[in-house]
C-alpha positions in Angstrom: 127.2 116.2 88.6 127.4 117.7 85.2 129.0 114.6 83.8 126.3 112.5 85.3 123.6 114.6 83.8 125.4 114.5 80.5 125.5 110.7 80.6 121.7 110.7 80.7 121.8 111.2 76.9 124.6 108.6 76.3 123.3 105.8 74.0 123.1 102.3 75.4 125.6 101.1 72.8 128.4 103.2 74.3 131.8 101.4 74.6 131.9 99.6 77.9 135.7 99.0 78.0 136.5 102.6 79.0 133.9 102.4 81.8 135.2 99.1 83.0 138.7 100.4 83.1 137.8 103.2 85.5 137.6 101.7 89.0 135.1 103.9 90.9 135.1 101.8 94.1 137.3 99.2 95.6 136.3 95.8 94.1 136.4 94.4 97.7 133.3 96.4 98.6 130.5 93.7 98.6 126.8 94.1 98.0 124.1 92.3 99.9 123.5 88.9 98.2 120.0 88.2 96.9 120.3 84.5 97.5 120.3 83.5 101.2 123.1 81.3 102.4 125.3 82.1 99.3 129.1 81.9 100.1 131.1 85.1 100.1 131.0 86.4 96.5 133.9 86.9 94.2 135.0 90.4 93.3 137.3 89.6 90.4 134.8 88.3 87.8 134.0 89.7 84.3 130.7 91.2 85.3 132.1 93.2 88.2 132.1 96.5 86.3 128.4 96.5 86.6 128.7 97.3 90.3 131.0 100.2 89.5 128.5 101.6 87.0 125.6 101.2 89.4 127.4 103.3 92.0 127.4 106.3 89.6 123.8 105.7 88.6 122.7 105.3 92.2 124.3 108.6 93.2 122.4 110.3 90.5 119.1 108.6 91.5 119.6 109.5 95.1 119.9 113.2 94.4 117.0 115.2 95.9 114.2 115.6 93.4 113.5 119.1 92.0 111.0 120.9 94.1 109.1 121.8 90.9 109.4 118.3 89.4 105.7 117.5 90.0 104.4 120.9 89.1 102.7 121.3 85.7 105.3 123.0 83.5 104.2 125.8 81.2 105.0 123.7 78.1 102.5 121.2 76.7 104.7 118.4 78.0 103.0 117.3 81.2 105.0 115.7 84.1 103.1 112.5 83.5 104.4 112.3 79.9 106.2 109.0 79.1 109.9 109.6 78.8 110.4 105.9 78.1 107.9 103.9 76.1 106.8 100.5 77.4 108.0 98.7 74.2 111.4 100.2 74.7 111.9 99.0 78.2 110.5 95.6 77.3 113.1 95.3 74.5 116.0 96.3 76.8 114.8 93.7 79.3 114.6 91.0 76.6 118.2 91.8 75.4 119.5 91.5 78.9 117.7 88.2 79.4 119.1 86.8 76.1 122.7 87.9 77.1 122.3 86.3 80.5 121.3 83.0 78.9 124.3 83.1 76.6 126.6 83.8 79.6 125.1 80.8 81.4 125.8 78.5 78.4 129.3 79.9 77.9 130.4 80.0 81.5 128.8 76.8 82.9 130.4 74.4 85.4 133.9 73.5 84.5 134.3 76.1 81.8 137.1 78.6 82.3 135.8 82.1 82.8 137.9 83.7 80.1 135.9 81.7 77.5 133.0 83.9 78.3 134.8 87.2 77.9 132.9 88.2 74.7 129.5 87.1 76.1 130.3 89.1 79.3 130.6 92.2 77.2 127.1 91.6 75.8 125.8 91.3 79.4 127.4 94.5 80.4 126.2 96.3 77.3 122.6 95.2 77.9 123.1 96.2 81.6 124.2 99.6 80.5 121.0 100.0 78.5 119.0 99.3 81.6 120.9 101.9 83.5 120.3 104.4 80.7 116.6 103.7 81.1 116.8 104.5 84.8 118.6 107.8 84.2 116.1 108.9 81.7 113.2 108.2 84.0 115.0 110.1 86.8 114.4 113.4 85.1 111.3 114.9 86.7 110.8 112.0 89.0 109.2 112.5 92.4 110.1 110.6 95.6 108.0 107.5 94.9 109.3 107.0 91.3 112.8 107.7 92.4 112.5 105.0 95.1 111.1 102.5 92.6 114.0 103.2 90.2 116.6 102.7 93.0 115.0 99.3 93.9 114.9 98.1 90.4 118.6 99.1 89.7 119.8 97.6 93.0 118.2 94.3 92.3 119.4 94.1 88.8 123.0 95.0 89.8 123.0 92.5 92.6 121.8 89.7 90.3 124.4 90.6 87.7 127.2 90.6 90.2 126.1 87.2 91.6 125.9 85.8 88.1 129.5 86.9 87.3 130.7 85.4 90.5 129.1 82.1 89.8 130.8 81.6 86.4 132.4 78.2 86.0 130.4 76.7 88.8 127.1 74.8 89.0 125.6 77.9 90.7 125.6 79.8 87.4 122.3 78.2 86.4 120.6 79.4 89.5 122.0 82.9 89.4 121.1 83.2 85.7 117.5 82.4 86.7 117.7 85.1 89.4 119.0 87.6 86.8 116.3 86.7 84.3 113.6 87.2 87.0 115.1 90.6 87.9 115.0 91.6 84.3 111.3 90.6 84.1 110.6 92.7 87.2 112.5 95.5 85.5 109.9 95.6 82.8 107.3 96.4 85.4 108.9 99.6 86.8 106.6 102.6 86.8 107.2 104.9 83.8 105.9 108.0 85.4 105.1 109.6 88.8 101.4 108.9 89.1 101.8 105.1 88.6 104.7 105.0 91.1 102.7 106.9 93.7 99.4 105.0 93.2 101.4 101.7 93.6 102.7 102.8 96.9 99.3 103.9 98.1 97.8 100.6 97.0 100.5 98.6 98.8 100.0 100.5 102.0 96.2 100.1 101.7 96.6 96.3 101.4 99.0 96.1 104.4 96.8 98.2 106.6 93.7 96.2 105.6 95.5 93.1 106.8 96.4 94.8 110.1 92.8 95.9 110.6 91.7 92.2 110.2 94.3 91.1 112.7 93.2 93.6 115.3 89.6 92.6 114.9 90.7 89.0 115.5 92.6 90.0 118.6 89.4 91.6 120.0 87.6 88.2 119.7 87.7 85.7 122.5 89.9 82.6 122.4 87.0 80.6 121.0 86.5 82.9 118.1 83.5 84.7 119.7 83.2 88.4 120.6 84.8 89.0 124.0 82.1 91.5 124.9 78.4 91.9 124.2 79.1 95.2 122.5 81.4 93.5 120.0 78.8 91.1 118.6 79.1 92.8 115.2 82.7 91.5 114.8 83.2 88.8 112.2 85.6 86.7 114.4 85.8 83.4 112.7 88.5 81.2 114.4 90.7 83.3 116.7 94.1 82.1 118.1 94.5 85.2 120.3 94.1 85.1 124.0 91.3 87.2 125.5 92.5 90.8 126.1 92.1 92.4 129.4 91.7 96.1 130.4 93.5 98.5 129.7 95.1 96.5 126.8 91.7 95.8 125.3 90.7 99.5 125.2 94.0 100.4 123.4 93.5 97.6 120.8 89.9 98.8 120.2 91.1 102.4 119.7 93.9 101.3 117.4 91.5 99.1 115.4 89.2 102.1 114.9 92.1 104.4 113.9 93.4 101.8 111.4 89.9 101.5 109.9 89.8 105.2 109.3 93.2 105.1 107.8 92.0 102.4 105.4 89.1 104.6 104.4 91.3 107.6 103.8 93.6 105.6 101.5 90.7 104.2 99.6 89.5 107.7 99.0 93.0 108.7 97.8 93.2 105.7 95.5 89.8 106.5 94.0 90.9 110.1 93.4 94.2 109.2 91.9 92.9 108.2 88.5 90.6 110.0 86.0 86.9 109.1 85.9 84.9 108.6 82.7 83.2 112.0 83.1 86.1 114.2 84.0 89.8 114.1 84.9 89.5 117.3 87.0 88.6 115.3 90.1 92.0 113.6 90.1 94.2 114.3 93.1 97.1 116.5 92.0 100.4 114.8 91.9 101.8 117.0 94.7 99.0 116.0 96.9 99.1 112.4 95.8 102.8 112.2 96.6 102.2 113.6 100.1 99.5 111.0 100.7 101.8 108.2 99.6 104.6 109.3 101.8 102.3 109.7 104.7 100.7 106.3 104.1 104.1 104.6 104.1 105.0 106.3 107.4 101.6 105.3 108.8 102.0 101.7 107.7 105.3 101.3 109.6 103.9 103.0 112.7 100.7 100.9 112.7 102.7 97.7 112.4 104.8 98.8 115.4 101.7 99.7 117.4 100.1 96.4 116.6 103.2 94.5 117.8 103.3 96.6 121.0 99.6 96.2 121.9 98.8 92.6 121.0 100.3 90.2 123.4 102.0 92.1 126.2 101.3 95.8 126.2 104.5 97.7 125.6 103.6 101.3 126.5 106.9 103.0 125.7 107.1 101.4 122.2 103.5 102.1 121.5 103.8 105.7 122.5 106.8 106.2 120.2 105.0 104.6 117.3 101.9 106.6 118.0 103.9 109.8 117.7 105.2 108.8 114.3 101.6 107.8 113.2 100.2 111.2 114.2 102.9 112.9 112.1 102.3 110.7 109.0 98.5 110.8 109.2 98.5 114.6 109.7 99.9 115.2 106.2 97.5 112.7 104.6 94.4 114.2 106.2 95.3 117.7 105.0 95.6 116.5 101.4 92.4 114.4 101.6 90.4 117.4 102.7 91.4 119.2 99.5 89.1 116.8 97.7 86.1 117.7 99.8 86.2 114.5 101.8 86.5 116.4 105.1 84.3 114.0 106.9 86.8 111.2 106.3 89.7 113.4 107.5 87.8 114.6 110.6 86.9 111.0 111.4 90.6 110.0 111.1 91.6 112.9 113.4 89.0 112.0 116.0 90.1 108.3 116.0 93.7 109.2 116.5 92.9 111.6 119.3 90.9 108.8 121.0 93.8 106.4 120.5 96.2 108.9 122.1 93.9 109.5 125.1 93.4 105.7 125.5 97.1 105.0 125.5 97.8 107.8 127.9 95.2 106.3 130.3 96.7 102.9 129.9 100.1 104.4 130.7 98.8 105.8 134.0 97.1 102.6 134.9 100.3 100.6 134.2 102.4 103.0 136.3 99.9 102.6 139.2 100.1 98.8 138.9 103.9 98.9 138.9 103.9 101.1 142.0 
């Protein structure tokens, strides 16, 4: 661990040859390919040391974050302070892209791989600079930022490995394009905790909004009209769903209401995550924001499972399991939202979830009676 921490301060221009000579993992251990349908990748190419280096970086990134990482430190340096400047990460990305283009030209179809040995060193050197960025950002990173760093590093490593394996073939052009795209995505990684957390909340909000629209469509009749006089306020449009019958319809209605409240909670969290023109004191603290983001991710997965289990044929056991996970995730979110003074929203979410639970329990009893 000490050696890994020490490496955080190693300059990106460090000699790669020593690192390449140290085999950390068997070269036969493959990574999942980015390109679907790609033949089994080679493990003896010039860029393979990138995979070994990533295993070390990945281990460091996966370490549990410091419990005090998101707490305001006594020093003037806030946890939101930029450890890496945007222009620095952009330059590192550009260097990697340039090295990849040189590798493609030097190791194209019909060219013996050894001809690209010097260019491969440039690719590995620029890859090491990217890993150095990830390690520097890891210090003080919360869960959301850590996950974003893991995703960026995994994609860049996979693309580099595939590029090396395609040397001397016509596939090198395609894999070079994939590597360049990953480098461009690398430029967009969040540089501090608040951005990473807000991005997760925004993503979950968009997903849940789509689910809410889908549930509303399911409550419409097959001709795109409300299936009940009480539902005339629904904007159905054209609906491809079959008309729902009781008790399935009641469960979908309760789920739709609960998802709607979840959407409102996440909107409130999103609005409270950034400073206003008048004051920054209304911002949701990072500790609370992180808890909301984690709860939102759990709620999103649970809601998707509930939607699948309730639309079509009602699958009570699956729906019950997903509901249990939803209640756990939403509970942590509601507590944090209440700290902003938006207790009405939290109370409405709690009431909607209780109604959903009671409705599903009633549907379970009716289903059991029908089976009997």
